[in-house]
C-alpha positions as CSV (number, residue, x, y, z in Angstrom):
1,M,-78.5,197.9,59.4
2,N,-75.1,196.4,60.1
3,I,-72.6,199.1,60.8
4,L,-69.9,197.1,59.0
5,K,-71.3,198.4,55.8
6,L,-70.1,201.9,56.9
7,L,-66.8,200.7,58.3
8,K,-63.4,201.9,56.9
9,P,-61.2,198.9,57.9
10,K,-58.0,199.3,59.8
11,A,-56.1,198.2,56.7
12,V,-57.1,201.3,54.7
13,I,-56.9,204.0,57.3
14,D,-54.0,205.6,59.2
15,Y,-53.5,205.2,62.9
16,V,-50.5,205.4,65.3
17,Y,-49.2,203.1,68.0
18,D,-49.1,204.4,71.5
19,D,-45.4,203.9,71.6
20,A,-44.7,206.1,68.5
21,T,-43.1,209.5,69.1
22,V,-45.3,212.5,69.2
23,R,-43.5,213.9,66.2
24,Q,-44.3,210.8,64.1
25,A,-48.0,211.2,64.9
26,I,-48.0,214.9,64.1
27,E,-46.2,214.3,60.8
28,K,-48.6,211.6,59.8
29,M,-51.6,213.8,60.6
30,R,-50.1,216.7,58.7
31,N,-49.1,214.7,55.6
32,H,-52.6,213.3,55.3
33,G,-54.6,216.4,56.4
34,F,-56.1,214.8,59.4
35,T,-57.5,216.7,62.4
36,S,-57.5,213.6,64.6
37,I,-56.1,210.1,64.5
38,P,-56.8,206.8,66.3
39,V,-54.2,205.4,68.7
40,I,-53.8,201.7,69.3
41,N,-51.4,199.5,71.3
42,R,-49.2,196.8,69.9
43,S,-51.8,194.2,70.8
44,G,-54.2,196.0,68.4
45,E,-56.5,197.4,71.1
46,Y,-58.0,200.8,70.7
47,V,-56.4,203.2,73.2
48,K,-57.7,206.7,72.3
49,A,-58.0,209.3,69.6
50,L,-55.8,212.4,69.5
51,A,-56.8,215.7,67.9
52,E,-54.8,218.7,66.9
53,G,-55.7,220.4,70.1
54,D,-54.3,217.6,72.2
55,F,-50.9,218.1,70.6
56,M,-51.1,221.8,70.9
57,Y,-51.9,221.7,74.6
58,F,-49.2,219.1,75.2
59,M,-46.6,221.3,73.5
60,L,-47.7,224.4,75.4
61,D,-47.8,222.5,78.8
62,N,-44.3,221.2,78.2
63,N,-42.8,224.4,76.7
64,I,-42.0,222.7,73.4
65,F,-41.9,225.2,70.5
66,D,-40.0,223.1,67.9
67,V,-41.3,219.9,66.3
68,R,-37.8,218.3,66.9
69,G,-38.5,218.5,70.7
70,L,-41.4,216.1,70.2
71,E,-39.0,213.2,69.3
72,H,-38.4,212.7,73.0
73,Y,-42.0,212.0,73.9
74,R,-44.3,209.1,73.2
75,I,-48.0,209.2,72.2
76,S,-48.8,207.5,75.5
77,E,-47.6,210.6,77.3
78,I,-50.3,212.8,75.8
79,P,-53.3,213.1,78.1
80,R,-56.7,212.4,76.6
81,R,-58.6,215.7,76.7
82,V,-61.8,214.5,75.0
83,R,-62.9,210.9,75.1
84,S,-63.5,209.3,71.7
85,T,-65.7,206.4,72.6
86,P,-65.4,203.2,70.5
87,V,-68.4,201.0,69.7
88,S,-68.7,197.3,69.3
89,V,-69.3,195.8,65.8
90,A,-72.8,195.0,67.1
91,A,-73.6,198.8,67.6
92,T,-76.6,200.3,65.9
93,V,-76.6,203.3,63.5
94,D,-78.4,205.2,66.3
95,E,-75.4,204.8,68.5
96,L,-73.1,205.9,65.7
97,V,-75.2,209.0,65.1
98,L,-75.2,210.0,68.8
99,L,-71.4,209.6,69.1
100,A,-70.7,211.3,65.8
101,M,-72.2,214.5,67.1
102,N,-69.1,215.0,69.2
103,Q,-66.5,212.9,67.3
104,N,-64.9,213.2,63.9
105,F,-65.0,209.4,63.6
106,V,-66.3,206.5,65.7
107,P,-63.7,203.8,66.4
108,V,-65.0,200.3,66.0
109,I,-63.7,197.3,68.1
110,D,-64.4,193.6,68.0
111,D,-65.5,191.4,70.9
112,R,-61.8,191.2,72.1
113,K,-61.5,195.0,72.2
114,V,-59.3,194.9,69.1
115,F,-59.5,198.0,66.9
116,I,-61.0,197.0,63.5
117,G,-61.6,200.4,61.9
118,I,-63.6,203.6,62.0
119,V,-66.9,205.0,60.8
120,T,-66.5,208.6,59.8
121,R,-69.0,211.3,60.5
122,R,-69.3,212.0,56.8
123,D,-70.3,208.3,56.1
124,I,-72.9,208.4,58.9
125,L,-74.4,211.6,57.5
126,Q,-74.4,210.2,54.0
127,Y,-76.2,207.1,55.2
128,C,-78.8,209.2,57.0
129,H,-79.3,211.4,54.0
130,T,-79.8,208.4,51.7
131,F,-82.1,206.7,54.2
132,L,-84.3,209.9,54.5
133,K,-84.3,210.4,50.7
134,E,-85.4,206.8,50.0
135,N,-88.1,207.1,52.6
136,G,-89.5,210.4,51.3
137,E,-88.5,212.3,54.4
138,A,-85.6,214.4,53.0
139,A,-86.0,218.2,53.2
140,E,-86.4,219.7,49.7
């Protein structure tokens, strides 16, 4: 199956640029209820994904206890604790499943390394459930 059928395109998801302030990213995540968010550069290339824990560790490591203090830092300054590996548009569902075991979403990039969207863990699980059900292998 072509993974593009599971793709949530960049146009319909939220992401942040690596030159945004840390406060902007935290507020975007909070307003939408996200636990992690993709980060791209101004050329559109995928840079990393940041999770709530990344922000927490950054604040603790820099003795920042007020969200206003985060206005002075850029997303690019937050170290990547856990690698959120992107896949090419040519990836297989098997590759998605393996990555989704450790990631909330799988970033998808094109041949130029430009970020085109994400495939969520939920969508991968839904696909697997439907596939198993259609093939008579779903647990009763």
